[in-house]
Structures are given as C-alpha cells and as structure tokens.
C-alpha positions as CSV (number, residue, x, y, z in Angstrom):
1,X,-17.4,-79.0,15.9
2,X,-17.5,-77.1,18.1
3,X,-14.1,-76.2,18.7
4,X,-13.8,-75.7,14.9
5,X,-16.8,-72.9,15.1
6,X,-14.7,-70.6,18.3
7,X,-12.0,-71.0,16.0
8,X,-13.7,-69.4,12.7
9,X,-15.4,-67.3,15.2
10,X,-12.1,-66.1,17.3
11,X,-10.4,-65.9,13.3
12,X,-12.9,-63.3,11.9
13,X,-13.3,-61.4,15.0
14,X,-9.2,-61.1,14.9
15,X,-9.4,-60.5,11.0
16,X,-11.9,-57.6,12.0
17,X,-9.4,-56.1,14.8
18,X,-6.9,-55.8,12.2
19,X,-8.4,-54.5,9.5
20,X,-9.8,-52.0,11.5
21,X,-6.6,-51.6,12.8
22,X,-5.0,-51.3,9.1
23,X,-7.4,-48.8,8.1
24,X,-7.2,-46.6,11.5
25,X,-2.8,-46.1,10.2
26,X,-4.1,-45.5,6.4
27,X,-6.6,-42.3,7.7
28,X,-4.2,-41.2,9.8
29,X,-1.6,-41.4,6.9
30,X,-4.3,-40.0,4.7
31,X,-4.4,-36.9,7.2
32,X,-0.8,-36.6,7.5
33,X,-0.3,-35.7,3.7
34,X,-3.1,-34.0,3.7
35,X,-1.9,-31.5,6.7
36,X,1.0,-31.6,5.1
37,X,-0.2,-30.8,1.3
38,X,-2.0,-27.9,2.9
39,X,0.5,-26.2,4.6
40,X,2.5,-26.9,0.9
41,X,-0.7,-24.8,-0.4
42,X,-0.2,-22.0,2.0
43,X,2.9,-21.4,1.0
44,X,3.2,-21.9,-2.2
45,X,-0.5,-19.1,-2.4
46,X,2.4,-16.8,-0.4
47,X,5.0,-17.4,-2.1
48,X,3.2,-16.3,-5.6
49,X,1.5,-13.2,-4.3
50,X,2.9,-9.6,-5.7
51,X,3.5,-8.0,-2.2
52,X,5.3,-8.7,0.8
53,X,3.8,-11.3,3.4
54,X,4.6,-13.8,6.0
55,X,2.7,-16.7,6.6
56,X,2.9,-18.1,10.2
57,X,1.7,-21.3,11.7
58,X,0.4,-20.6,15.9
59,X,1.6,-23.1,18.4
60,X,0.0,-22.5,21.3
61,X,-1.6,-18.8,20.8
62,X,2.3,-17.9,19.5
63,X,3.9,-17.6,16.1
64,X,7.1,-20.1,16.4
65,X,7.6,-20.4,12.7
66,X,7.5,-17.8,10.2
67,X,7.6,-17.8,6.2
68,X,8.8,-14.8,3.8
69,X,7.5,-14.8,0.1
70,X,9.8,-13.8,-2.5
71,X,8.3,-10.1,-2.2
72,X,9.5,-9.9,1.2
73,X,12.9,-10.9,0.3
74,X,13.1,-8.0,-2.1
75,X,11.4,-5.3,-0.1
76,X,13.7,-5.8,2.6
77,X,16.8,-6.8,1.1
78,X,17.5,-10.5,2.7
79,X,18.8,-13.0,0.7
80,X,16.4,-15.2,-1.1
81,X,15.6,-18.0,1.8
82,X,17.9,-16.6,4.7
83,X,15.1,-16.1,6.8
84,X,12.4,-19.0,6.2
85,X,11.4,-20.6,9.5
86,X,12.5,-17.8,11.9
87,X,9.5,-15.3,13.3
88,X,10.0,-11.1,13.1
89,X,10.7,-10.8,16.5
90,X,14.3,-13.4,16.3
91,X,16.3,-10.6,14.1
92,X,14.6,-7.0,15.0
93,X,12.5,-7.1,12.1
94,X,10.6,-4.3,14.4
95,X,11.8,-1.4,15.4
96,X,9.7,-1.5,17.6
97,X,9.0,-4.1,20.1
98,X,5.5,-2.7,22.1
99,X,3.9,-1.9,18.8
100,X,4.5,-5.5,17.8
101,X,2.8,-7.1,20.9
102,X,0.1,-4.8,20.0
103,X,-0.9,-6.2,16.6
104,X,-0.2,-9.6,18.0
105,X,-2.8,-8.8,20.6
106,X,-5.4,-7.3,18.4
107,X,-5.1,-9.8,16.0
108,X,-5.7,-12.4,18.2
109,X,-8.7,-10.6,20.1
110,X,-10.2,-9.4,16.3
111,X,-8.8,-12.0,14.5
112,X,-7.8,-9.2,12.1
113,X,-6.0,-6.6,12.5
114,X,-5.1,-3.3,9.2
115,X,-4.4,-0.9,8.5
116,X,-1.5,-0.8,11.1
117,X,1.6,1.3,10.7
118,X,4.8,0.2,12.1
119,X,8.7,0.8,11.6
120,X,10.4,-2.2,10.2
121,X,14.2,-2.4,9.7
122,X,15.4,-3.5,6.3
123,X,18.7,-6.1,5.8
124,X,20.9,-2.6,5.6
125,X,19.2,-1.4,9.4
126,X,17.1,1.2,7.3
127,X,13.7,2.1,8.2
128,X,10.7,0.9,6.5
129,X,7.3,2.9,7.4
130,X,4.8,-0.3,6.8
131,X,1.0,-0.6,6.3
132,X,0.4,-4.0,7.8
133,X,-2.4,-6.3,7.7
134,X,-2.7,-9.2,9.8
135,X,-5.7,-12.6,9.6
136,X,-5.9,-15.6,11.5
137,X,-6.9,-18.1,9.2
138,X,-8.5,-21.8,10.7
139,X,-7.4,-24.3,8.2
140,X,-7.2,-28.2,8.7
141,X,-3.7,-28.2,9.5
142,X,-5.0,-25.9,12.7
143,X,-4.0,-22.5,12.7
144,X,-1.6,-19.8,11.3
145,X,-1.4,-16.2,10.6
146,X,-1.3,-14.3,7.5
147,X,0.2,-10.8,7.3
148,X,0.9,-8.5,4.5
149,X,3.6,-5.9,4.7
150,X,3.2,-2.4,2.4
151,X,6.0,-0.3,1.5
152,X,4.5,3.5,2.3
153,X,8.3,4.8,3.2
154,X,8.2,6.6,-0.2
155,X,4.5,7.5,-0.1
156,X,4.4,9.8,3.9
157,X,7.9,11.7,2.1
158,X,6.2,12.4,-0.6
159,X,2.8,13.7,2.1
160,X,5.3,15.1,3.3
161,X,6.8,17.3,0.9
162,X,3.3,18.5,-0.7
163,X,2.4,19.6,2.7
164,X,5.6,21.6,2.8
165,X,5.3,22.6,-1.0
166,X,1.5,23.6,-0.2
167,X,2.4,25.9,2.4
168,X,5.1,27.7,0.7
169,X,2.3,28.9,-2.0
170,X,0.2,29.7,0.3
171,X,2.5,31.8,2.1
172,X,3.7,33.4,-1.0
173,X,3.0,36.8,-1.7
174,X,2.4,36.3,-5.3
175,X,-0.7,35.5,-7.0
176,X,0.3,31.8,-8.1
177,X,-2.8,29.3,-10.2
178,X,-2.6,26.2,-11.3
179,X,-3.5,25.6,-15.1
180,X,-4.3,21.9,-16.5
181,X,-5.9,21.1,-19.5
182,X,-5.8,25.0,-20.5
183,X,-8.4,25.5,-17.7
184,X,-7.2,26.7,-14.2
185,X,-7.5,24.4,-11.3
186,X,-6.5,25.9,-8.1
187,X,-5.9,29.1,-6.8
188,X,-4.1,30.7,-3.6
189,X,-4.7,33.7,-1.5
190,X,-2.7,36.1,-3.4
191,X,-4.2,35.5,-6.5
192,X,-7.3,36.4,-5.4
193,X,-6.1,39.4,-4.4
194,X,-5.2,39.9,-7.7
195,X,-8.3,39.5,-9.3
196,X,-10.8,41.0,-6.9
197,X,-12.4,37.6,-6.9
198,X,-12.7,34.1,-4.9
199,X,-10.5,30.8,-5.8
200,X,-14.2,29.3,-6.9
201,X,-14.6,31.6,-9.7
202,X,-11.4,31.5,-11.2
203,X,-11.1,27.6,-11.3
204,X,-12.2,26.1,-14.7
205,X,-12.1,29.3,-16.1
206,X,-9.2,29.5,-18.6
207,X,-5.9,32.6,-19.4
208,X,-8.1,34.1,-22.0
209,X,-11.2,34.8,-20.1
210,X,-9.7,36.6,-17.6
211,X,-7.9,38.7,-20.1
212,X,-9.3,41.8,-22.9
213,X,-9.4,40.0,-26.1
214,X,-5.7,41.2,-27.2
215,X,-3.4,42.3,-25.5
216,X,-0.9,45.7,-25.0
217,X,0.8,44.7,-28.6
218,X,-2.1,44.4,-30.6
219,X,-2.4,40.8,-30.7
220,X,-5.0,38.2,-29.7
221,X,-4.9,37.6,-26.5
222,X,-6.5,33.9,-27.3
223,X,-3.2,33.5,-29.8
224,X,-0.5,34.3,-27.3
225,X,-1.9,32.0,-25.2
226,X,-1.9,29.2,-27.1
227,X,1.7,29.4,-28.2
228,X,3.4,30.7,-24.7
229,X,1.3,27.2,-23.0
230,X,2.3,25.3,-25.4
231,X,6.0,26.4,-25.2
232,X,5.5,25.5,-22.4
233,X,4.4,21.9,-22.2
234,X,7.8,21.7,-24.8
235,X,9.7,22.5,-21.9
236,X,10.5,26.2,-22.1
237,X,10.3,27.7,-19.3
238,X,8.1,31.4,-19.8
239,X,8.6,34.7,-17.9
240,X,6.1,38.0,-19.9
241,X,4.1,40.6,-19.3
242,X,0.4,40.2,-19.8
243,X,-2.6,42.3,-19.5
244,X,-5.0,40.9,-16.9
245,X,-8.9,41.5,-15.8
246,X,-9.8,42.1,-12.4
247,X,-13.6,41.1,-11.9
248,X,-14.8,44.5,-11.7
249,X,-13.4,45.0,-15.4
250,X,-10.2,46.6,-14.0
251,X,-7.3,46.1,-16.2
252,X,-3.5,45.1,-14.7
253,X,-0.8,44.1,-15.8
254,X,1.1,41.2,-14.3
255,X,4.5,39.3,-14.8
256,X,3.8,36.2,-15.4
257,X,5.9,32.6,-15.1
258,X,5.1,29.7,-17.0
C-alpha cells in the first residue's frame, strides 16, 4: 500500500511538471506569434500612410533594418520593395552622414525629432530637401523608430522665387499695387510716392476710390474700371492711361498695365 501511494504521488508530480512545461512552451509560442503579429501591424500601418515613412526595429539602440512604405518608394523613385530591410545608411540616402548622426543622436536623447531638414538622394541621384520627423516607440516587440519624410524641395524653390520677385517689386521705380476681389491688397514704395500716401492708406481701397468720378474722356470711372478688370481676368493684358487722385486731391495721369 505504501509503495502504491508513493508511485501515485510521483506520477502526480511528474504530470504537473509536464503540464507546466507544456504550458510554458505554449505561452512562448503565443508570445512569439504576438510579436510577429505586432510587427506585421506596425508595417501595415506604415504602408497605409499617404506620406513617405520608414519603420526600423532597433537592436542595441541601432537601426539594423528599415522597411519603407509605398509613398516612400513613389517619392524617391526606387522600385517597390527594392530597399526592404536595408537601412538608409547602407545605400547613401543621406547626402551628409554627419546630419544623419545628429538626427539619430537627437532621436535617442529626446525620443522625438522634428522638423529636421536634411538633403537626401533619390534613385536618380538628384537631391531632395526633406523635412523629417522621427519618433522612438516602445511596443510588445521591442523598440523601433518611425521616420516621416516630407519633400519640401519644390516648396523651398517657390519660396526663393517669391523672395526674388518681392525684391524685384520693391526695387522697381514704377508704382506697383496688387489687387484681389476688386481692392488693393498691397502697395510698394513706388506706389506710395505716386499717390502721396502710405501703403496702409491704399490697401483695402478699389481703383475707383483713388480716381475722379469721370475719366478724361468723360466716361464714368467705375464703368471703365469694371470693363478693364473683367477683360484682364479673362486673360487679356491691358495697357492704358488712367486719371488718378493723389491723397491731397491732385489729379495725375498714369500709364497702367494690368
């Protein structure tokens, strides 16, 4: 009887250990599946983003792999999937490696970076000026970095052209006014001199308000102005003589171009 009891106890203990071991293996497999699923979810979210993005798992704080979304491939011109798993440092994405080092250093220190401007290289070798945002994210499958790339190359070029145009306008000897919805929205120094009034006194007024009631040919100013503006808006450039009033009431004739 004593031997039977001992055997039953041993069997029970061994069965419990086997069940515990089996449960541990199941838990490990479930955890591994959850990690793989979490990784897949992150990749899916990045792929659906309408802006260029990369998703990079970190190993010992370093980017070992990078995964790029559809918008990134479309923007930088690489064949879809061509750079999957390859970090940008491995194919010369960054024109200035020192900038990449600074970006990553700031990302590790602050866990968030942006906006950060950097010159990157597309598949053709052309430079793209990008405004970048990065974040470090902790999840069930470890740490990873997510970076967004906003191409501002055209924006910066347009800003440069606008500054050049503004400089040209400000240096012009002629009086230049900008009109929108029938009223002046801006006036440069030449226009101030011509009308004898500061820009803020001209802005918000219509051309008719700075003109006599009738033009030199006897036609009402408001009728002539309306027809000229309508013709200009239809795409016909206009050049004509116009009778204006200075701030002191003095009349003067100007040659206008619309």
